[in-house]
N, C-alpha and C positions, 0 to 999 in steps of 0.2 A: 796223367797226372797234371794241373793244370799249376803254374807259376804265376802268383800276383805279385807284380808289382807297386814300391813305392816310390817315386822322386827318383829313380835310378836303382835301385834298391832289389835283391829276388834272394828268395829262399831257390837254391839250384841243389842238385844233383843228390835230390833224396831216394834214398835207398830202404827199404823194409826188407828183412829177411829174419829164417829161421835161423837159430845157431848151432841145435844139436841136429842129429838123424831125426825122422820124422817117429820115431820109437820114444826116443828120449823127449823130444817135445813135447808128445802127447801126457807124459806124465806132469813135466818141468813148465813148459812154455817160455822159453827163454827167446827172446826177440831182439836182433840188434837193429835201431835205426840210426841211421849217418843223412847230415844232409850239409849244405855249406851258404854262407851268407855273405852273397857278393856285390859289387856295384859300388856306387859310391861312397858307401860308408866304410868300407874295405879299402880303398884307394887313400880316401881321408884320413883313416886310422895311422898316421905316420909321426915320428919322431918331432918334425917340424908344426904340427899341430897340436901335439902334446906340449911342446913347451909355450907355443903362443897361449893354450889354453889353460897351462899351467900357472902363466904369467896375470890372467886375468882371472884366478883363483877357482877355476873349473878344474878339481883335482881328483875329479870320477869320474866312469861312464858306466854305465849299469844296463845290463842286457839282460831282457826278461824273456825267459822261452816256455811255451804252454807245449804240452803234448798229450792226445788224448787218443786213444786207441778203439778202433771202432771193429765189430761184427756185423756187419748185415745192418749198417746205420745203428746199433746199439751200443752204448759206450761202455768200456770192461775197465778203463785205465786213464787216469786223468792225471797229470803230474805238471809241476812246474817249477822251473831252476830259472837261477840267476847268475848269470857270470857279471862280474865286478872288476874293469880296471882301474889303479889308485897309480894316479901320477905322482913321483917324489926326486928328490933331489938328492944324486948317488955320486958317490966317489970310487965307483966299480973302476978299476984299472982295466977290465977287459971290456969298458962301454966309453967309446969316447965320446960321448954327449953330457950335458950336464942335468937335463931330466928325464928322466926312464920313466918306465913301466912295469908295475905286476899284474898278475891276473888270478883272481879269485873265484877260481873254480869248484864248487861242493865245497866251501871251505877251506880248500887247501892253495894257500898261495904257491905261484908258478912264476918265477924268474928270467923271463925270455933273455936269450944275448944278440939277438936281432929282429928286425920290423918284421921281417916275414913270420920267424916263431910266434911275435904276440900277436900278431893277424890270424896268425893259424890256433893259436889258443883261444883268441877271443870269438875270430867265426866258424870253426868247423867243430860241429858237434858229432860225438859219438857216443850213443845211448845205446846200454843195456838195460831191456823193460822184462820183467815177470811177469806174463798174464796167467796167472794159475789154472788150475782143470774147470773151478767152480764158475771162476768167471767167464768162462769162454762159453760154457754149458755144452749140451753133446745134441746139438741138431745136426747131426750129421756134414755133410760140405760145407766149408762156413768161408767166406771173402773176410780177411783182415788187413785194417789199413789204418795210416795215423793220418789226424790231419794236427797241423805246426801251426804256430803262432807264436811270433817273435815280435817284440816294442822294445825303445830306447827313448829316451826323453830330447829334450832342446839342450843341444852344449855349444859351446864356441865352434865345433867344427861340421856339427850336425844339426838338423832340424829334427823335431819327432817323428817318428815314422812306427806303423803298424802294417806287418806282414803276414801272410799265412800261405799257404801250401798244404797240400792231400800228398802221402807218395804212395807209391804201389800195390798194389793190394797181390797178399799172398792167399793162395785158396787152401784151405787146412779141410781133412779128409775124418 
C-alpha cells in the first residue's frame, strides 16, 4: 500500500473491509473504506489560520475526494465527494473565538466545538460503498482494492496539493 505525499501531506491509515459476513456480502456487496489525510494541512487547519484567512476574504476550503474500486485492475465503481469548510463570524457562547468554521459533508452542515473535531470532520474519511453482484462479476476468486485521490486548491494557509494512495486488497471467493 504505497502512500504518496506532496509537500508533507499524506493519505494514511487506509483500510478497505467487507461490512457483512461472506454470505450477505455476496448478495449486497457493502464495503467500508476509511482513511485519514495527515501532515502539514491538518496542523495548519486551526483557528489562528482560519482567522487570518477570514481577514483576507479567503472564507472557504474545498477538499475533493475521488474513489475508484477495482477488481483485478477493472474499475467497478467511481465516486467523487466534496467536503467544504466555511469560515464565519460567530457569537456562540460555547466557542471562545470570533471566527469559527462549519464543515459540509454530503450537503449536511456540521458545527464542531473544537479544532480537533473540525480537523477530524474535514480530514478523516469513512465511506460505505455498495458494489453490486452485477458490477463485481463471477470470475471466481477476485482481489478488490480502492484507489484514492484527494486534492485542494491554494488558500492563505496552504498551497494546492494532489495526493493519491491505494488501499489494502480484499480477496473475494
